[in-house]
PDB file of N, CA, C and O in Angstrom:
ATOM      1  N   UNK A   1     110.922 140.883  60.762  1.00  0.00           N
ATOM      2  CA  UNK A   1     110.132 140.744  61.969  1.00  0.00           C
ATOM      3  C   UNK A   1     108.950 139.819  61.736  1.00  0.00           C
ATOM      4  O   UNK A   1     108.563 139.071  62.633  1.00  0.00           O
ATOM      5  N   UNK A   2     108.387 139.862  60.571  1.00  0.00           N
ATOM      6  CA  UNK A   2     107.272 138.981  60.255  1.00  0.00           C
ATOM      7  C   UNK A   2     107.661 137.515  60.390  1.00  0.00           C
ATOM      8  O   UNK A   2     106.898 136.701  60.909  1.00  0.00           O
ATOM      9  N   UNK A   3     108.847 137.194  59.920  1.00  0.00           N
ATOM     10  CA  UNK A   3     109.314 135.805  59.974  1.00  0.00           C
ATOM     11  C   UNK A   3     109.478 135.330  61.410  1.00  0.00           C
ATOM     12  O   UNK A   3     109.146 134.190  61.736  1.00  0.00           O
ATOM     13  N   UNK A   4     109.989 136.206  62.265  1.00  0.00           N
ATOM     14  CA  UNK A   4     110.160 135.826  63.676  1.00  0.00           C
ATOM     15  C   UNK A   4     108.817 135.534  64.324  1.00  0.00           C
ATOM     16  O   UNK A   4     108.666 134.530  65.019  1.00  0.00           O
ATOM     17  N   UNK A   5     107.846 136.402  64.101  1.00  0.00           N
ATOM     18  CA  UNK A   5     106.513 136.189  64.673  1.00  0.00           C
ATOM     19  C   UNK A   5     105.871 134.925  64.115  1.00  0.00           C
ATOM     20  O   UNK A   5     105.229 134.172  64.847  1.00  0.00           O
ATOM     21  N   UNK A   6     106.047 134.698  62.824  1.00  0.00           N
ATOM     22  CA  UNK A   6     105.488 133.513  62.196  1.00  0.00           C
ATOM     23  C   UNK A   6     106.097 132.244  62.792  1.00  0.00           C
ATOM     24  O   UNK A   6     105.384 131.278  63.061  1.00  0.00           O
ATOM     25  N   UNK A   7     107.412 132.248  62.997  1.00  0.00           N
ATOM     26  CA  UNK A   7     108.092 131.091  63.592  1.00  0.00           C
ATOM     27  C   UNK A   7     107.616 130.840  65.013  1.00  0.00           C
ATOM     28  O   UNK A   7     107.402 129.697  65.418  1.00  0.00           O
ATOM     29  N   UNK A   8     107.453 131.928  65.766  1.00  0.00           N
ATOM     30  CA  UNK A   8     106.976 131.807  67.150  1.00  0.00           C
ATOM     31  C   UNK A   8     105.572 131.222  67.163  1.00  0.00           C
ATOM     32  O   UNK A   8     105.277 130.344  67.974  1.00  0.00           O
ATOM     33  N   UNK A   9     104.711 131.689  66.287  1.00  0.00           N
ATOM     34  CA  UNK A   9     103.341 131.174  66.215  1.00  0.00           C
ATOM     35  C   UNK A   9     103.325 129.702  65.823  1.00  0.00           C
ATOM     36  O   UNK A   9     102.563 128.914  66.384  1.00  0.00           O
ATOM     37  N   UNK A  10     104.157 129.336  64.871  1.00  0.00           N
ATOM     38  CA  UNK A  10     104.232 127.939  64.445  1.00  0.00           C
ATOM     39  C   UNK A  10     104.721 127.051  65.582  1.00  0.00           C
ATOM     40  O   UNK A  10     104.209 125.950  65.785  1.00  0.00           O
ATOM     41  N   UNK A  11     105.709 127.533  66.316  1.00  0.00           N
ATOM     42  CA  UNK A  11     106.244 126.778  67.447  1.00  0.00           C
ATOM     43  C   UNK A  11     105.174 126.568  68.519  1.00  0.00           C
ATOM     44  O   UNK A  11     105.039 125.475  69.068  1.00  0.00           O
ATOM     45  N   UNK A  12     104.420 127.623  68.809  1.00  0.00           N
ATOM     46  CA  UNK A  12     103.352 127.530  69.800  1.00  0.00           C
ATOM     47  C   UNK A  12     102.267 126.568  69.339  1.00  0.00           C
ATOM     48  O   UNK A  12     101.739 125.798  70.141  1.00  0.00           O
ATOM     49  N   UNK A  13     101.934 126.606  68.060  1.00  0.00           N
ATOM     50  CA  UNK A  13     100.915 125.707  67.520  1.00  0.00           C
ATOM     51  C   UNK A  13     101.379 124.250  67.623  1.00  0.00           C
ATOM     52  O   UNK A  13     100.578 123.370  67.941  1.00  0.00           O
ATOM     53  N   UNK A  14     102.658 123.990  67.359  1.00  0.00           N
ATOM     54  CA  UNK A  14     103.213 122.635  67.479  1.00  0.00           C
ATOM     55  C   UNK A  14     103.121 122.141  68.912  1.00  0.00           C
ATOM     56  O   UNK A  14     102.732 120.999  69.156  1.00  0.00           O
ATOM     57  N   UNK A  15     103.474 122.990  69.853  1.00  0.00           N
ATOM     58  CA  UNK A  15     103.417 122.614  71.263  1.00  0.00           C
ATOM     59  C   UNK A  15     101.990 122.274  71.677  1.00  0.00           C
ATOM     60  O   UNK A  15     101.770 121.318  72.421  1.00  0.00           O
ATOM     61  N   UNK A  16     101.028 123.047  71.201  1.00  0.00           N
ATOM     62  CA  UNK A  16      99.628 122.774  71.518  1.00  0.00           C
ATOM     63  C   UNK A  16      99.194 121.425  70.947  1.00  0.00           C
ATOM     64  O   UNK A  16      98.487 120.667  71.611  1.00  0.00           O
ATOM     65  N   UNK A  17      99.615 121.126  69.723  1.00  0.00           N
ATOM     66  CA  UNK A  17      99.274 119.840  69.109  1.00  0.00           C
ATOM     67  C   UNK A  17      99.878 118.683  69.888  1.00  0.00           C
ATOM     68  O   UNK A  17      99.234 117.650  70.070  1.00  0.00           O
ATOM     69  N   UNK A  18     101.116 118.854  70.351  1.00  0.00           N
ATOM     70  CA  UNK A  18     101.774 117.805  71.130  1.00  0.00           C
ATOM     71  C   UNK A  18     101.033 117.556  72.441  1.00  0.00           C
ATOM     72  O   UNK A  18     100.863 116.409  72.853  1.00  0.00           O
ATOM     73  N   UNK A  19     100.601 118.611  73.083  1.00  0.00           N
ATOM     74  CA  UNK A  19      99.864 118.465  74.338  1.00  0.00           C
ATOM     75  C   UNK A  19      98.563 117.704  74.121  1.00  0.00           C
ATOM     76  O   UNK A  19      98.196 116.855  74.933  1.00  0.00           O
ATOM     77  N   UNK A  20      97.872 118.002  73.040  1.00  0.00           N
ATOM     78  CA  UNK A  20      96.605 117.353  72.759  1.00  0.00           C
ATOM     79  C   UNK A  20      96.798 115.896  72.354  1.00  0.00           C
ATOM     80  O   UNK A  20      95.959 115.048  72.658  1.00  0.00           O
ATOM     81  N   UNK A  21      97.898 115.604  71.671  1.00  0.00           N
ATOM     82  CA  UNK A  21      98.112 114.256  71.164  1.00  0.00           C
ATOM     83  C   UNK A  21      98.577 113.286  72.247  1.00  0.00           C
ATOM     84  O   UNK A  21      98.501 112.073  72.052  1.00  0.00           O
ATOM     85  N   UNK A  22      99.055 113.791  73.380  1.00  0.00           N
ATOM     86  CA  UNK A  22      99.489 112.898  74.454  1.00  0.00           C
ATOM     87  C   UNK A  22      98.274 112.131  74.977  1.00  0.00           C
ATOM     88  O   UNK A  22      97.195 112.686  75.187  1.00  0.00           O
ATOM     89  N   UNK A  23      98.496 110.844  75.177  1.00  0.00           N
ATOM     90  CA  UNK A  23      97.392 110.015  75.663  1.00  0.00           C
ATOM     91  C   UNK A  23      97.139 110.303  77.132  1.00  0.00           C
ATOM     92  O   UNK A  23      98.067 110.443  77.930  1.00  0.00           O
ATOM     93  N   UNK A  24      95.888 110.387  77.461  1.00  0.00           N
ATOM     94  CA  UNK A  24      95.524 110.538  78.858  1.00  0.00           C
ATOM     95  C   UNK A  24      95.388 109.139  79.443  1.00  0.00           C
ATOM     96  O   UNK A  24      94.946 108.215  78.761  1.00  0.00           O
ATOM     97  N   UNK A  25      95.760 108.991  80.680  1.00  0.00           N
ATOM     98  CA  UNK A  25      95.637 107.703  81.343  1.00  0.00           C
ATOM     99  C   UNK A  25      94.161 107.400  81.528  1.00  0.00           C
ATOM    100  O   UNK A  25      93.341 108.299  81.713  1.00  0.00           O
ATOM    101  N   UNK A  26      93.843 106.120  81.476  1.00  0.00           N
ATOM    102  CA  UNK A  26      92.480 105.718  81.770  1.00  0.00           C
ATOM    103  C   UNK A  26      92.205 106.155  83.207  1.00  0.00           C
ATOM    104  O   UNK A  26      93.088 106.718  83.854  1.00  0.00           O
ATOM    105  N   UNK A  27      91.077 105.922  83.683  1.00  0.00           N
ATOM    106  CA  UNK A  27      90.677 106.391  85.005  1.00  0.00           C
ATOM    107  C   UNK A  27      91.736 106.055  86.060  1.00  0.00           C
ATOM    108  O   UNK A  27      92.043 104.883  86.280  1.00  0.00           O
ATOM    109  N   UNK A  28      92.279 107.058  86.695  1.00  0.00           N
ATOM    110  CA  UNK A  28      93.303 106.860  87.712  1.00  0.00           C
ATOM    111  C   UNK A  28      92.699 107.142  89.080  1.00  0.00           C
ATOM    112  O   UNK A  28      92.328 108.274  89.392  1.00  0.00           O
ATOM    113  N   UNK A  29      92.606 106.096  89.886  1.00  0.00           N
ATOM    114  CA  UNK A  29      92.012 106.233  91.208  1.00  0.00           C
ATOM    115  C   UNK A  29      93.111 106.356  92.258  1.00  0.00           C
ATOM    116  O   UNK A  29      94.175 105.752  92.117  1.00  0.00           O
ATOM    117  N   UNK A  30      92.863 107.131  93.304  1.00  0.00           N
ATOM    118  CA  UNK A  30      93.859 107.215  94.372  1.00  0.00           C
ATOM    119  C   UNK A  30      93.929 105.890  95.122  1.00  0.00           C
ATOM    120  O   UNK A  30      92.919 105.206  95.287  1.00  0.00           O
ATOM    121  N   UNK A  31      95.129 105.535  95.576  1.00  0.00           N
ATOM    122  CA  UNK A  31      95.291 104.280  96.309  1.00  0.00           C
ATOM    123  C   UNK A  31      94.618 104.396  97.665  1.00  0.00           C
ATOM    124  O   UNK A  31      94.673 105.433  98.327  1.00  0.00           O
ATOM    125  N   UNK A  32      93.978 103.297  98.060  1.00  0.00           N
ATOM    126  CA  UNK A  32      93.311 103.294  99.355  1.00  0.00           C
ATOM    127  C   UNK A  32      94.324 102.989 100.444  1.00  0.00           C
ATOM    128  O   UNK A  32      95.269 102.226 100.243  1.00  0.00           O
ATOM    129  N   UNK A  33      94.113 103.590 101.578  1.00  0.00           N
ATOM    130  CA  UNK A  33      94.995 103.314 102.703  1.00  0.00           C
ATOM    131  C   UNK A  33      94.594 101.963 103.302  1.00  0.00           C
ATOM    132  O   UNK A  33      93.412 101.628 103.376  1.00  0.00           O
ATOM    133  N   UNK A  34      95.590 101.205 103.723  1.00  0.00           N
ATOM    134  CA  UNK A  34      95.311  99.915 104.343  1.00  0.00           C
ATOM    135  C   UNK A  34      94.737 100.139 105.738  1.00  0.00           C
ATOM    136  O   UNK A  34      95.096 101.088 106.436  1.00  0.00           O
ATOM    137  N   UNK A  35      93.854  99.256 106.114  1.00  0.00           N
ATOM    138  CA  UNK A  35      93.330  99.313 107.468  1.00  0.00           C
ATOM    139  C   UNK A  35      94.357  98.718 108.410  1.00  0.00           C
ATOM    140  O   UNK A  35      94.926  97.660 108.138  1.00  0.00           O
ATOM    141  N   UNK A  36      94.586  99.386 109.494  1.00  0.00           N
ATOM    142  CA  UNK A  36      95.522  98.861 110.468  1.00  0.00           C
ATOM    143  C   UNK A  36      94.735  98.170 111.568  1.00  0.00           C
ATOM    144  O   UNK A  36      93.709  98.672 112.025  1.00  0.00           O
ATOM    145  N   UNK A  37      95.223  97.026 111.981  1.00  0.00           N
ATOM    146  CA  UNK A  37      94.542  96.259 113.006  1.00  0.00           C
ATOM    147  C   UNK A  37      94.891  96.825 114.373  1.00  0.00           C
ATOM    148  O   UNK A  37      96.060  97.042 114.690  1.00  0.00           O
ATOM    149  N   UNK A  38      93.890  97.056 115.154  1.00  0.00           N
ATOM    150  CA  UNK A  38      94.075  97.547 116.520  1.00  0.00           C
ATOM    151  C   UNK A  38      94.036  96.353 117.458  1.00  0.00           C
ATOM    152  O   UNK A  38      92.998  95.705 117.594  1.00  0.00           O
ATOM    153  N   UNK A  39      95.142  96.061 118.097  1.00  0.00           N
ATOM    154  CA  UNK A  39      95.245  94.860 118.923  1.00  0.00           C
ATOM    155  C   UNK A  39      94.411  94.963 120.201  1.00  0.00           C
ATOM    156  O   UNK A  39      94.216  93.960 120.886  1.00  0.00           O
ATOM    157  N   UNK A  40      93.930  96.122 120.521  1.00  0.00           N
ATOM    158  CA  UNK A  40      93.147  96.283 121.733  1.00  0.00           C
ATOM    159  C   UNK A  40      91.687  95.866 121.574  1.00  0.00           C
ATOM    160  O   UNK A  40      90.944  95.823 122.554  1.00  0.00           O
ATOM    161  N   UNK A  41      91.272  95.560 120.346  1.00  0.00           N
ATOM    162  CA  UNK A  41      89.891  95.142 120.139  1.00  0.00           C
ATOM    163  C   UNK A  41      89.657  93.793 120.815  1.00  0.00           C
ATOM    164  O   UNK A  41      90.455  92.867 120.674  1.00  0.00           O
ATOM    165  N   UNK A  42      88.597  93.701 121.518  1.00  0.00           N
ATOM    166  CA  UNK A  42      88.234  92.431 122.151  1.00  0.00           C
ATOM    167  C   UNK A  42      88.934  92.201 123.471  1.00  0.00           C
ATOM    168  O   UNK A  42      88.873  91.092 124.001  1.00  0.00           O
ATOM    169  N   UNK A  43      89.586  93.188 124.015  1.00  0.00           N
ATOM    170  CA  UNK A  43      90.266  92.996 125.303  1.00  0.00           C
ATOM    171  C   UNK A  43      89.259  92.808 126.433  1.00  0.00           C
ATOM    172  O   UNK A  43      89.545  92.123 127.415  1.00  0.00           O
ATOM    173  N   UNK A  44      88.108  93.401 126.300  1.00  0.00           N
ATOM    174  CA  UNK A  44      87.104  93.299 127.349  1.00  0.00           C
ATOM    175  C   UNK A  44      86.407  91.937 127.368  1.00  0.00           C
ATOM    176  O   UNK A  44      85.695  91.627 128.323  1.00  0.00           O
ATOM    177  N   UNK A  45      86.597  91.135 126.344  1.00  0.00           N
ATOM    178  CA  UNK A  45      85.933  89.842 126.260  1.00  0.00           C
ATOM    179  C   UNK A  45      86.852  88.737 126.787  1.00  0.00           C
ATOM    180  O   UNK A  45      87.218  87.823 126.049  1.00  0.00           O
ATOM    181  N   UNK A  46      87.214  88.824 128.040  1.00  0.00           N
ATOM    182  CA  UNK A  46      88.111  87.821 128.618  1.00  0.00           C
ATOM    183  C   UNK A  46      87.375  86.495 128.819  1.00  0.00           C
ATOM    184  O   UNK A  46      88.005  85.438 128.858  1.00  0.00           O
ATOM    185  N   UNK A  47      86.050  86.544 128.947  1.00  0.00           N
ATOM    186  CA  UNK A  47      85.290  85.309 129.158  1.00  0.00           C
ATOM    187  C   UNK A  47      85.395  84.391 127.935  1.00  0.00           C
ATOM    188  O   UNK A  47      85.447  83.171 128.091  1.00  0.00           O
ATOM    189  N   UNK A  48      85.427  84.942 126.752  1.00  0.00           N
ATOM    190  CA  UNK A  48      85.577  84.141 125.541  1.00  0.00           C
ATOM    191  C   UNK A  48      86.928  83.452 125.519  1.00  0.00           C
ATOM    192  O   UNK A  48      87.028  82.288 125.131  1.00  0.00           O
ATOM    193  N   UNK A  49      87.966  84.161 125.934  1.00  0.00           N
ATOM    194  CA  UNK A  49      89.298  83.583 125.971  1.00  0.00           C
ATOM    195  C   UNK A  49      89.354  82.437 126.987  1.00  0.00           C
ATOM    196  O   UNK A  49      89.968  81.399 126.741  1.00  0.00           O
ATOM    197  N   UNK A  50      88.710  82.649 128.112  1.00  0.00           N
ATOM    198  CA  UNK A  50      88.699  81.609 129.136  1.00  0.00           C
ATOM    199  C   UNK A  50      87.953  80.378 128.631  1.00  0.00           C
ATOM    200  O   UNK A  50      88.366  79.246 128.888  1.00  0.00           O
ATOM    201  N   UNK A  51      86.852  80.602 127.911  1.00  0.00           N
ATOM    202  CA  UNK A  51      86.106  79.480 127.352  1.00  0.00           C
ATOM    203  C   UNK A  51      86.965  78.691 126.369  1.00  0.00           C
ATOM    204  O   UNK A  51      86.943  77.460 126.369  1.00  0.00           O
ATOM    205  N   UNK A  52      87.706  79.386 125.548  1.00  0.00           N
ATOM    206  CA  UNK A  52      88.585  78.719 124.588  1.00  0.00           C
ATOM    207  C   UNK A  52      89.662  77.920 125.308  1.00  0.00           C
ATOM    208  O   UNK A  52      89.984  76.801 124.910  1.00  0.00           O
ATOM    209  N   UNK A  53      90.215  78.496 126.364  1.00  0.00           N
ATOM    210  CA  UNK A  53      91.250  77.794 127.126  1.00  0.00           C
ATOM    211  C   UNK A  53      90.682  76.524 127.765  1.00  0.00           C
ATOM    212  O   UNK A  53      91.343  75.485 127.782  1.00  0.00           O
ATOM    213  N   UNK A  54      89.463  76.609 128.288  1.00  0.00           N
ATOM    214  CA  UNK A  54      88.834  75.437 128.912  1.00  0.00           C
ATOM    215  C   UNK A  54      88.581  74.348 127.884  1.00  0.00           C
ATOM    216  O   UNK A  54      88.728  73.162 128.181  1.00  0.00           O
ATOM    217  N   UNK A  55      88.199  74.748 126.667  1.00  0.00           N
ATOM    218  CA  UNK A  55      87.954  73.767 125.609  1.00  0.00           C
ATOM    219  C   UNK A  55      89.241  73.056 125.206  1.00  0.00           C
ATOM    220  O   UNK A  55      89.242  71.857 124.925  1.00  0.00           O
ATOM    221  N   UNK A  56      90.337  73.812 125.182  1.00  0.00           N
ATOM    222  CA  UNK A  56      91.609  73.228 124.777  1.00  0.00           C
ATOM    223  C   UNK A  56      92.147  72.245 125.808  1.00  0.00           C
ATOM    224  O   UNK A  56      92.825  71.281 125.452  1.00  0.00           O
ATOM    225  N   UNK A  57      91.850  72.484 127.087  1.00  0.00           N
ATOM    226  CA  UNK A  57      92.386  71.640 128.169  1.00  0.00           C
ATOM    227  C   UNK A  57      91.560  70.411 128.372  1.00  0.00           C
ATOM    228  O   UNK A  57      91.870  69.595 129.240  1.00  0.00           O
TER     229      UNK A  57
END
C-alpha cells in the first residue's frame, strides 16, 4: 500500500510541475469590435449635398 500511495504522490507532483512549466502567453487582450458605419448619419444635411451638386454642375 505504501508503494501505491508513493506512486500517486509522485504522479501528482509531476503533473503540478508540468502545469507550472507551461509558458503563459504574453499579455492577451480581447479583440475589439469593429465600428459599424450607420448610413443614416448626415441625412438631415441635404443642403450640403445640394451645394456639392451645384459645384459639380
